[in-house]
C-alpha atoms as one frame of an Amber mdcrd trajectory, in Angstrom:
protein
  15.787   8.372  13.093  15.247   4.901  13.798  12.084   5.688  15.682  10.569
   7.287  12.829  11.186   4.465  10.505  10.109   1.938  12.777   6.966   3.988
  13.309   6.501   4.622   9.220   6.658   0.831   9.121   4.015  -0.009  11.878
   1.670   2.209   9.943   2.108   0.209   7.091   1.349  -2.985   9.003  -1.822
  -1.370  10.061  -2.888  -0.109   6.708  -2.230  -2.897   4.777  -4.063  -4.809
   7.471  -7.253  -3.184   7.506  -8.936  -4.464   4.386  -8.387  -8.049   4.785
  -9.716  -7.729   8.746 -12.552  -5.625   7.711 -13.847  -7.097   4.377 -11.705
 -10.425   3.467 -14.310 -11.259   0.549 -13.336  -7.646  -1.265  -9.540  -8.028
   0.022  -9.215 -11.772  -1.910 -11.242 -10.366  -4.867  -8.819  -7.055  -5.185
  -5.846  -9.570  -4.626  -7.289 -11.832  -7.515  -7.909  -9.139  -9.427  -4.033
  -7.847  -9.104  -2.617 -11.651 -10.318  -4.557 -11.029 -13.811  -2.195  -7.715
 -14.444   0.526  -8.055 -16.479   3.962  -6.874 -14.878   3.932  -3.533 -16.634
   0.436  -2.461 -14.849   1.717  -4.020 -12.027   4.492  -1.705 -11.767   2.460
   1.226 -12.592   0.290   0.399  -9.807   3.583   0.108  -7.622   5.045   3.755
  -9.054   1.527   5.721  -8.442   1.512   4.418  -4.864   5.144   5.847  -4.485
   4.436   8.849  -6.121   1.394   9.050  -3.754   3.157   8.181  -0.590   6.266
  10.841  -1.353   3.518  13.389  -2.021   1.909  13.040   1.131   5.557  12.995
   3.010   6.318  16.038   1.029   2.937  18.027   2.777   3.044  16.278   6.104
   6.896  17.638   6.945
């Protein structure tokens, strides 16, 4: 079980690093736009991200 969690964390880090590596200018712009969002908007984006991840997990397993 620990190996699966470690592999999942590694994949998260790989995917998180893709945009800043491939296009730092776009990543910076996205980050600046995220800073302008209100807390509720950021929470909603986080909720959508978690739900999408759970759905992917359900279909993958």
